[in-house]
C-alpha positions as CSV (number, residue, x, y, z in Angstrom):
1,M,119.0,84.5,89.9
2,F,122.3,86.2,90.7
3,D,125.0,84.1,92.2
4,N,126.7,86.6,94.6
5,R,126.7,84.2,97.6
6,Y,130.4,84.4,98.2
7,A,130.9,88.0,97.2
8,E,131.7,90.9,99.5
9,Y,129.2,92.6,101.6
10,P,126.5,93.7,100.9
11,Y,126.3,90.7,98.8
12,G,126.7,87.3,100.3
13,F,123.4,85.4,100.6
14,D,123.9,82.2,102.5
15,E,120.8,80.0,102.8
16,S,122.4,78.1,105.8
17,K,122.1,81.2,108.0
18,T,119.4,81.1,110.7
19,T,117.3,84.0,111.6
20,A,119.4,84.4,114.9
21,E,122.6,84.6,112.8
22,I,121.1,87.1,110.4
23,N,119.9,89.3,113.4
24,F,123.4,89.0,114.9
25,A,124.8,90.2,111.6
26,I,122.4,93.2,111.6
27,I,123.4,94.3,115.1
28,N,127.1,93.9,114.3
29,R,126.6,96.0,111.2
30,L,124.9,98.7,113.0
31,I,127.7,98.8,115.6
32,E,130.3,98.9,112.8
33,T,128.5,101.7,110.9
34,K,127.3,103.8,113.9
35,A,129.8,106.7,113.3
36,E,128.9,106.9,109.6
37,L,125.1,106.8,110.3
38,N,125.5,109.4,113.0
39,A,127.3,111.7,110.5
40,L,124.4,111.7,108.1
41,T,122.5,115.0,107.7
42,E,118.8,115.0,108.5
43,D,118.0,115.2,104.7
44,E,120.2,112.2,104.1
45,E,118.5,110.2,106.9
46,R,115.0,111.1,105.5
47,G,116.1,110.2,102.0
48,L,117.5,106.8,103.1
49,E,114.3,106.0,105.1
50,A,112.2,107.0,102.1
51,L,114.2,104.7,99.9
52,G,113.9,101.8,102.4
53,T,110.1,102.4,102.7
54,E,109.8,102.3,98.9
55,L,111.8,99.1,98.6
56,R,109.8,97.4,101.3
57,G,106.5,98.6,99.7
58,V,107.5,97.2,96.3
59,R,108.7,94.0,97.8
60,K,105.5,93.5,99.7
61,E,103.3,94.3,96.6
62,L,105.1,91.5,94.8
63,E,104.4,89.3,97.8
64,L,108.1,88.6,98.3
65,T,109.7,87.9,101.7
66,R,113.0,89.5,102.5
67,S,114.6,86.0,102.3
68,E,113.2,85.4,98.8
69,L,114.5,88.8,97.7
70,A,117.9,88.0,99.2
71,R,117.9,84.6,97.5
72,S,117.1,86.0,94.1
73,T,119.6,88.9,94.3
74,G,122.4,87.4,96.3
75,I,122.2,90.4,98.6
76,N,122.8,89.7,102.3
77,P,119.5,89.5,104.1
78,A,120.9,91.5,107.0
79,F,121.8,94.3,104.5
80,L,118.2,94.2,103.1
81,A,116.7,94.6,106.5
82,L,119.0,97.5,107.3
83,L,118.3,99.1,103.9
84,E,114.5,98.8,104.3
85,A,115.0,100.5,107.8
86,G,117.0,103.4,106.3
87,R,120.0,102.4,108.4
88,V,122.6,101.9,105.7
89,P,125.5,104.3,105.2
90,L,124.8,106.3,102.0
91,Q,128.0,105.1,100.3
92,E,126.9,101.4,100.6
93,V,123.9,102.3,98.5
94,T,125.4,104.7,96.0
95,E,128.9,103.1,95.5
96,T,127.6,99.6,94.7
97,T,125.3,97.9,92.3
98,V,122.8,97.3,95.0
99,L,120.1,99.5,93.5
100,D,120.5,98.1,90.1
101,T,120.4,94.5,91.4
102,L,117.3,95.2,93.5
103,A,115.5,97.1,90.8
104,A,116.1,94.3,88.4
105,A,114.8,91.7,90.8
106,L,111.7,93.8,91.6
107,S,111.0,94.4,87.9
108,I,111.3,98.2,88.1
109,S,113.9,100.6,86.9
110,K,116.4,102.2,89.2
111,N,115.2,105.5,88.2
112,E,111.6,104.6,89.0
113,L,112.7,103.3,92.5
114,L,114.6,106.6,93.1
115,L,111.9,108.9,91.8
116,D,109.2,107.1,93.9
117,S,111.3,107.3,97.0
118,L,112.1,111.0,96.3
119,Y,108.3,111.6,96.0
120,R,107.8,109.9,99.3
121,Y,110.6,112.0,100.8
122,T,109.2,115.3,99.6
123,N,105.7,114.4,100.8
124,K,107.3,113.9,104.3
125,L,108.8,117.3,104.1
126,L,105.4,118.9,103.4
127,D,103.7,117.1,106.3
C-alpha cells in the first residue's frame, strides 16, 4: 500500500471523506480544469476516454471498488472518478507517476495499460 494520503493532488486519499465530499471535490475539479479540458483536441479527448475506460475495466475485472483502489494507491478518489470518465487534463496523467502507481496496483504494466487503451481508441476510430 502506498502512503500518499497527505501528498499533493492527484494523490491525497483520505478515508474520512464522505461520498458527498468526494462528489463535491469532483465538481470543483471539473470547474477548475474546464479551460484545459475544453482546449483538448478531439483525438486527445478520445484517447483520455479510452484510457479511462480501460482503467475502469481492469479495476472491475479485479473486483475492486474505486475506494479500494484509491486506498491501495493513495490516489484521490475524486481524481480516479474523473480519470475513468476521461475528464482529467492530459498533463495530470502524463506529468505525474499516476499511471505507474495505478498499473502497479492493478498488477499490469504501464505499457500494457497504454497499449490496451490505444487499441480501444483505434477501434473507436474505425467504428
